[in-house]
MDAnalysis code that builds the backbone (N, CA, C; Angstrom):
import MDAnalysis as mda
import numpy as np

u = mda.Universe.empty(405, n_residues=135, atom_resindex=np.repeat(np.arange(135), 3), trajectory=True)
u.add_TopologyAttr("name", ["N", "CA", "C"] * 135)
u.add_TopologyAttr("resid", np.arange(1, 136))
u.add_TopologyAttr("resname", ["MET", "SER", "ALA", "LYS", "PHE", "GLU", "MET", "SER", "ASN", "VAL", "ASN", "LEU", "LYS", "VAL", "GLY", "ALA", "ARG", "LEU", "LYS", "ILE", "LYS", "GLY", "GLU", "ILE", "LEU", "PRO", "ASP", "ALA", "GLN", "ARG", "PHE", "GLN", "ILE", "ASP", "LEU", "GLY", "TYR", "ASP", "SER", "GLN", "ASP", "LEU", "ALA", "LEU", "HIS", "PHE", "ASN", "PRO", "ARG", "PHE", "HIS", "ASP", "ASP", "THR", "ASP", "GLY", "ALA", "VAL", "ILE", "VAL", "CYS", "ASN", "SER", "LYS", "ILE", "ALA", "GLY", "CYS", "TRP", "GLY", "GLU", "GLU", "LYS", "ARG", "GLU", "MET", "HIS", "ASN", "PRO", "LEU", "HIS", "ARG", "GLY", "THR", "HIS", "VAL", "LYS", "ILE", "VAL", "LEU", "LYS", "LEU", "THR", "GLY", "ASP", "MET", "PHE", "GLU", "VAL", "GLU", "LEU", "PRO", "ASP", "GLY", "TYR", "GLU", "ILE", "GLN", "PHE", "PRO", "ASN", "ARG", "GLY", "ASP", "MET", "ALA", "ALA", "ILE", "ASP", "TYR", "VAL", "LYS", "ILE", "THR", "GLY", "ASP", "PHE", "LYS", "VAL", "THR", "CYS", "ILE", "LYS", "ILE", "CYS"])
u.atoms.positions = np.array([
    [-7.623, -4.623, -25.137],
    [-6.846, -2.814, -25.495],
    [-6.822, -2.928, -23.993],
    [-5.361, -2.715, -23.431],
    [-5.189, -2.727, -21.722],
    [-4.380, -0.675, -21.652],
    [-5.483, -0.362, -21.100],
    [-4.725, 1.611, -20.517],
    [-3.736, 1.378, -19.372],
    [-3.433, 2.449, -19.329],
    [-2.479, 2.576, -18.386],
    [-2.431, 3.976, -18.010],
    [-3.119, 4.944, -16.648],
    [-3.107, 6.350, -16.433],
    [-2.445, 6.244, -15.276],
    [-0.969, 7.488, -14.876],
    [-0.337, 7.470, -13.907],
    [-0.324, 8.235, -13.154],
    [-0.184, 8.791, -12.289],
    [0.202, 10.148, -11.328],
    [1.006, 10.190, -10.591],
    [2.268, 11.534, -10.455],
    [3.002, 11.477, -9.242],
    [2.774, 12.516, -8.284],
    [3.391, 13.119, -7.540],
    [3.367, 13.896, -6.259],
    [2.001, 14.417, -6.923],
    [0.555, 13.671, -5.942],
    [-0.067, 13.066, -6.059],
    [-0.689, 14.159, -4.445],
    [0.225, 14.061, -4.056],
    [0.106, 14.060, -2.357],
    [-1.267, 13.974, -1.298],
    [-2.453, 13.055, -1.891],
    [-3.645, 12.424, -1.179],
    [-3.009, 12.397, -0.008],
    [-3.810, 13.403, 1.284],
    [-3.530, 13.329, 2.399],
    [-4.758, 12.717, 3.296],
    [-4.394, 12.513, 4.278],
    [-5.739, 11.304, 4.986],
    [-6.876, 12.533, 5.254],
    [-7.621, 11.498, 5.164],
    [-9.039, 12.096, 5.150],
    [-9.648, 12.988, 3.588],
    [-9.077, 12.587, 2.677],
    [-9.072, 13.210, 1.049],
    [-9.546, 11.943, 0.367],
    [-10.195, 11.991, -0.473],
    [-11.111, 11.354, -1.641],
    [-10.683, 11.313, -2.753],
    [-10.379, 10.341, -3.442],
    [-9.853, 10.239, -4.885],
    [-11.736, 9.616, -5.647],
    [-11.804, 10.084, -6.114],
    [-13.480, 9.762, -7.484],
    [-12.665, 9.200, -8.931],
    [-12.793, 8.582, -9.356],
    [-12.348, 7.980, -10.272],
    [-13.413, 6.909, -11.812],
    [-13.714, 7.860, -12.057],
    [-14.949, 7.518, -12.924],
    [-14.516, 6.954, -13.942],
    [-15.457, 5.891, -14.859],
    [-14.541, 5.293, -16.381],
    [-15.573, 4.189, -16.318],
    [-15.014, 3.634, -17.639],
    [-15.607, 2.748, -18.532],
    [-15.163, 1.171, -18.277],
    [-15.787, -0.312, -17.556],
    [-15.029, -0.880, -17.453],
    [-15.237, -1.596, -19.067],
    [-14.500, -2.016, -19.786],
    [-14.056, -2.559, -21.428],
    [-15.045, -3.918, -21.409],
    [-15.828, -3.793, -22.250],
    [-17.061, -4.954, -22.600],
    [-16.463, -6.221, -22.397],
    [-14.745, -6.271, -22.793],
    [-14.249, -7.563, -22.884],
    [-13.313, -7.488, -21.588],
    [-13.682, -7.117, -20.324],
    [-12.284, -6.747, -19.169],
    [-12.446, -8.358, -19.016],
    [-11.411, -8.369, -18.556],
    [-10.146, -9.763, -17.270],
    [-10.186, -8.714, -16.005],
    [-9.461, -8.016, -15.901],
    [-9.270, -7.355, -15.126],
    [-8.789, -6.065, -14.444],
    [-8.785, -4.724, -13.951],
    [-7.913, -4.083, -14.119],
    [-7.509, -3.523, -12.177],
    [-6.466, -1.946, -12.167],
    [-6.715, -1.774, -10.899],
    [-5.832, -0.644, -10.354],
    [-6.135, -0.665, -10.062],
    [-5.589, 0.606, -9.393],
    [-5.069, 0.799, -7.850],
    [-4.052, 1.446, -8.069],
    [-2.466, 1.613, -7.355],
    [-2.092, 2.836, -6.801],
    [-2.408, 3.037, -5.200],
    [-1.564, 4.457, -4.686],
    [-0.758, 3.664, -3.588],
    [0.015, 4.596, -3.488],
    [1.167, 4.327, -2.672],
    [2.151, 5.776, -2.788],
    [3.218, 5.184, -2.533],
    [4.172, 5.987, -2.529],
    [5.134, 6.039, -4.161],
    [5.377, 4.784, -4.967],
    [5.497, 4.375, -6.412],
    [5.107, 3.061, -6.429],
    [6.006, 2.273, -7.364],
    [5.228, 1.166, -7.835],
    [5.992, -0.325, -7.037],
    [6.534, 0.401, -6.031],
    [7.354, -0.490, -5.275],
    [6.632, -0.432, -4.082],
    [6.352, 0.494, -3.642],
    [5.796, 1.435, -2.413],
    [4.146, 1.457, -2.404],
    [3.357, 0.220, -2.645],
    [1.893, 0.650, -3.090],
    [1.153, 0.602, -1.492],
    [0.267, 1.069, -0.811],
    [-0.303, 0.574, 0.276],
    [-0.872, 0.377, 0.230],
    [-2.300, 0.279, -1.656],
    [-3.060, 0.146, -1.681],
    [-3.498, -0.387, -2.900],
    [-2.969, -1.700, -3.718],
    [-3.588, -2.820, -4.800],
    [-4.936, -3.117, -4.766],
    [-6.088, -2.146, -5.313],
    [-7.011, -2.080, -5.460],
    [-7.325, -2.701, -7.039],
    [-7.613, -4.276, -7.335],
    [-7.630, -4.600, -8.362],
    [-8.706, -5.956, -8.755],
    [-10.384, -5.693, -9.348],
    [-11.199, -5.896, -9.585],
    [-11.190, -7.023, -10.710],
    [-11.994, -8.405, -10.485],
    [-11.044, -9.544, -11.577],
    [-12.148, -10.106, -11.974],
    [-12.716, -10.328, -13.376],
    [-14.196, -10.723, -13.594],
    [-13.897, -12.329, -14.114],
    [-12.610, -13.632, -14.086],
    [-12.816, -14.070, -14.381],
    [-11.653, -15.119, -13.685],
    [-11.818, -14.653, -12.207],
    [-10.381, -15.808, -11.363],
    [-10.471, -16.857, -11.480],
    [-9.263, -17.620, -11.427],
    [-9.553, -18.908, -11.280],
    [-9.618, -19.913, -10.231],
    [-9.976, -19.189, -9.290],
    [-9.998, -19.079, -7.735],
    [-11.892, -18.981, -7.843],
    [-11.980, -18.061, -7.992],
    [-13.386, -17.900, -7.066],
    [-13.801, -16.689, -8.315],
    [-13.953, -16.469, -9.177],
    [-15.025, -16.458, -10.728],
    [-14.484, -14.847, -10.505],
    [-15.446, -14.170, -10.356],
    [-15.269, -12.694, -9.871],
    [-15.725, -11.813, -8.320],
    [-14.488, -11.545, -8.484],
    [-13.254, -11.254, -6.969],
    [-13.103, -9.880, -6.977],
    [-13.158, -9.347, -6.027],
    [-12.039, -7.766, -5.727],
    [-11.008, -8.326, -5.163],
    [-9.308, -8.532, -5.266],
    [-8.813, -8.284, -4.910],
    [-7.933, -7.400, -4.058],
    [-7.719, -7.196, -3.284],
    [-7.204, -6.208, -2.138],
    [-4.974, -6.897, -1.672],
    [-4.309, -5.827, -1.968],
    [-3.202, -6.042, -1.309],
    [-2.188, -5.395, -1.117],
    [-0.940, -5.006, -0.542],
    [0.116, -4.225, -0.408],
    [1.019, -4.752, -0.937],
    [1.865, -3.676, -1.651],
    [3.528, -3.632, -1.890],
    [4.224, -2.929, -1.281],
    [4.870, -3.797, -0.076],
    [6.324, -2.769, 0.364],
    [7.211, -2.944, 0.538],
    [8.117, -2.340, 0.104],
    [9.404, -2.460, -0.682],
    [9.782, -3.684, -1.573],
    [8.704, -3.845, -2.791],
    [8.483, -4.440, -3.924],
    [8.312, -6.252, -3.232],
    [7.325, -6.605, -2.601],
    [6.939, -7.125, -1.968],
    [6.118, -7.341, -1.319],
    [4.944, -8.070, -2.261],
    [3.289, -8.215, -1.615],
    [2.794, -8.582, -0.324],
    [2.237, -7.795, -0.177],
    [1.494, -8.791, 1.345],
    [0.522, -9.550, 1.214],
    [-0.073, -10.396, 2.078],
    [-1.573, -11.513, 2.009],
    [-2.506, -10.284, 1.449],
    [-3.203, -11.163, 0.474],
    [-4.822, -10.670, -0.453],
    [-5.423, -10.623, 0.909],
    [-6.136, -9.668, 0.301],
    [-8.017, -9.655, 0.756],
    [-8.270, -10.242, -0.242],
    [-9.414, -10.846, -0.291],
    [-10.087, -11.370, -1.522],
    [-11.718, -11.084, -1.167],
    [-12.572, -10.286, -1.455],
    [-13.675, -9.722, -1.251],
    [-15.021, -10.192, -2.318],
    [-15.939, -11.160, -2.202],
    [-16.837, -11.633, -2.804],
    [-17.792, -11.244, -3.455],
    [-17.782, -9.941, -2.556],
    [-18.745, -9.255, -3.466],
    [-18.267, -8.299, -4.112],
    [-18.597, -8.124, -6.039],
    [-18.011, -7.776, -6.999],
    [-19.681, -6.940, -7.338],
    [-19.812, -6.057, -7.459],
    [-20.792, -5.193, -8.568],
    [-20.401, -4.715, -8.982],
    [-19.070, -4.707, -9.758],
    [-18.441, -4.685, -11.132],
    [-18.950, -4.926, -12.171],
    [-19.368, -4.647, -13.410],
    [-19.547, -5.029, -14.774],
    [-19.419, -5.049, -15.208],
    [-18.675, -5.868, -16.992],
    [-17.851, -5.287, -17.741],
    [-18.840, -4.885, -18.466],
    [-18.140, -3.618, -19.198],
    [-19.251, -3.039, -20.711],
    [-19.990, -1.951, -19.569],
    [-19.637, -1.897, -18.427],
    [-20.402, -0.060, -17.427],
    [-19.589, 0.768, -17.334],
    [-20.233, 1.740, -17.602],
    [-19.547, 2.668, -16.367],
    [-19.829, 2.935, -15.099],
    [-18.724, 3.602, -14.332],
    [-18.646, 2.892, -12.757],
    [-17.624, 4.281, -12.355],
    [-17.787, 4.602, -11.172],
    [-17.337, 5.519, -10.494],
    [-16.650, 4.591, -9.342],
    [-15.533, 5.373, -8.745],
    [-15.109, 4.134, -7.302],
    [-14.414, 4.946, -6.702],
    [-14.921, 5.170, -5.496],
    [-14.202, 6.731, -4.734],
    [-12.878, 6.440, -3.529],
    [-12.241, 6.271, -3.246],
    [-11.260, 5.728, -2.670],
    [-11.063, 6.704, -1.015],
    [-10.701, 6.213, -0.052],
    [-10.357, 7.403, 0.672],
    [-9.322, 6.942, 1.938],
    [-8.554, 7.515, 1.718],
    [-7.466, 7.428, 3.465],
    [-7.944, 8.028, 4.371],
    [-7.969, 7.289, 5.843],
    [-8.334, 7.405, 7.131],
    [-7.271, 7.767, 7.503],
    [-6.312, 6.972, 7.753],
    [-4.884, 7.316, 8.238],
    [-4.135, 5.535, 8.490],
    [-5.098, 5.471, 9.173],
    [-5.306, 3.560, 9.584],
    [-5.703, 2.707, 8.878],
    [-6.305, 2.889, 7.603],
    [-7.297, 2.416, 6.753],
    [-7.738, 2.635, 5.334],
    [-7.963, 2.110, 4.541],
    [-8.108, 2.849, 3.251],
    [-10.153, 2.258, 3.307],
    [-10.792, 2.911, 2.877],
    [-12.281, 2.689, 2.830],
    [-12.760, 3.150, 1.064],
    [-13.039, 1.822, 0.037],
    [-13.245, 2.242, -1.367],
    [-14.582, 1.879, -1.359],
    [-15.478, 3.167, -1.879],
    [-16.819, 2.951, -1.938],
    [-17.257, 2.518, -3.040],
    [-18.336, 1.534, -3.779],
    [-18.650, 0.828, -4.954],
    [-19.331, 0.830, -5.718],
    [-20.034, 1.133, -6.893],
    [-20.740, 1.683, -7.494],
    [-22.288, 1.632, -6.521],
    [-22.152, 0.676, -6.093],
    [-23.391, 0.133, -4.927],
    [-23.782, 0.634, -3.775],
    [-22.925, 1.415, -3.413],
    [-22.653, 1.837, -2.051],
    [-21.892, 0.816, -1.002],
    [-21.947, -0.469, -1.784],
    [-21.161, -1.496, -0.582],
    [-19.519, -0.392, -0.453],
    [-19.015, -1.005, 0.461],
    [-18.008, -0.359, 1.611],
    [-17.100, -1.390, 1.273],
    [-15.444, -1.146, 0.469],
    [-14.741, -1.802, 1.444],
    [-13.531, -1.363, 1.775],
    [-13.121, -2.101, 3.328],
    [-11.650, -1.843, 4.362],
    [-10.803, -2.228, 3.650],
    [-9.238, -1.750, 3.674],
    [-8.587, -2.360, 4.087],
    [-7.446, -1.689, 4.537],
    [-6.802, -2.585, 5.371],
    [-5.693, -1.467, 6.145],
    [-4.549, -0.702, 5.357],
    [-4.551, 0.264, 6.003],
    [-2.968, 1.286, 5.708],
    [-1.496, 0.323, 6.008],
    [-1.306, -0.796, 5.424],
    [0.085, -1.191, 6.021],
    [1.344, -0.870, 6.338],
    [1.417, -0.112, 5.113],
    [2.601, 1.094, 4.558],
    [2.444, 2.329, 5.818],
    [1.576, 2.600, 6.791],
    [1.147, 3.451, 7.386],
    [1.118, 4.610, 6.581],
    [1.172, 5.123, 5.793],
    [1.455, 6.377, 4.987],
    [0.618, 7.294, 4.825],
    [1.344, 8.258, 5.255],
    [0.341, 9.551, 5.688],
    [-0.292, 10.358, 4.348],
    [0.285, 10.326, 3.758],
    [-0.145, 10.467, 2.403],
    [-0.300, 10.038, 1.252],
    [-0.627, 9.909, 0.102],
    [-0.425, 9.107, -0.921],
    [-0.163, 10.019, -1.694],
    [1.894, 9.816, -2.680],
    [2.145, 10.463, -3.735],
    [2.108, 10.088, -5.285],
    [1.040, 8.713, -5.102],
    [2.086, 7.974, -7.242],
    [0.036, 6.886, -7.153],
    [-0.270, 7.266, -8.243],
    [-1.808, 6.718, -8.633],
    [-1.245, 6.354, -9.603],
    [-2.131, 5.172, -10.136],
    [-1.452, 4.053, -11.476],
    [-3.175, 3.282, -11.190],
    [-3.640, 3.544, -12.308],
    [-4.770, 2.166, -13.037],
    [-3.964, 1.811, -14.475],
    [-4.272, 1.330, -14.419],
    [-4.081, 0.232, -15.744],
    [-5.290, -1.233, -15.912],
    [-5.353, -1.429, -17.021],
    [-5.876, -2.959, -17.395],
    [-6.885, -2.433, -18.234],
    [-8.283, -3.097, -17.451],
    [-9.256, -3.270, -18.802],
    [-10.132, -2.536, -18.265],
    [-10.037, -0.962, -18.650],
    [-10.467, 0.122, -17.809],
    [-10.282, 1.348, -18.421],
    [-11.152, 2.209, -18.312],
    [-10.862, 3.686, -19.922],
    [-11.301, 4.798, -18.890],
    [-10.417, 5.555, -18.356],
    [-10.709, 6.659, -17.094],
    [-11.260, 7.562, -18.143],
    [-12.303, 8.103, -17.609],
    [-13.025, 9.697, -18.124],
    [-12.874, 10.195, -16.935],
    [-12.943, 10.623, -15.794],
    [-12.361, 11.730, -14.816],
    [-11.613, 11.048, -13.560],
    [-10.864, 11.763, -13.420],
    [-10.739, 11.998, -11.663],
    [-10.367, 12.664, -11.089],
    [-11.075, 13.179, -10.345],
    [-10.984, 14.263, -9.020],
    [-10.712, 13.614, -7.352],
    [-10.324, 14.554, -6.949],
    [-9.426, 14.382, -5.781],
    [-10.244, 15.781, -4.924],
    [-10.688, 15.587, -3.333],
    [-11.460, 16.288, -3.180],
    [-11.724, 15.967, -1.727],
])
């Protein structure tokens, strides 16, 4: 079962945090959290994969500017597990995104589109959202 949660006009500014709580489905293959201006301009594409053909369990981060994907950053540290409830915290610091994982590990990814505010959030895949908070 694949879920989809989408918000526009979010206005997540530099320094704000987006806290997402939810359940990774028991048979999850992957899910993604996209932050940006719209679906064609994504400053952060956060994509945990539980069985990647190349790297196994990996977290892939990327950006999409004017519909064109950038170079992937592949993070081998993946503390996310199928069938668990998790909290993921995403923060825009200006020139960087910081993603705090449930075990406290932090992934940093550059704000390639130099977005000063995030207007669009989409969460899709094998993840059931239970709570979203902007603070």
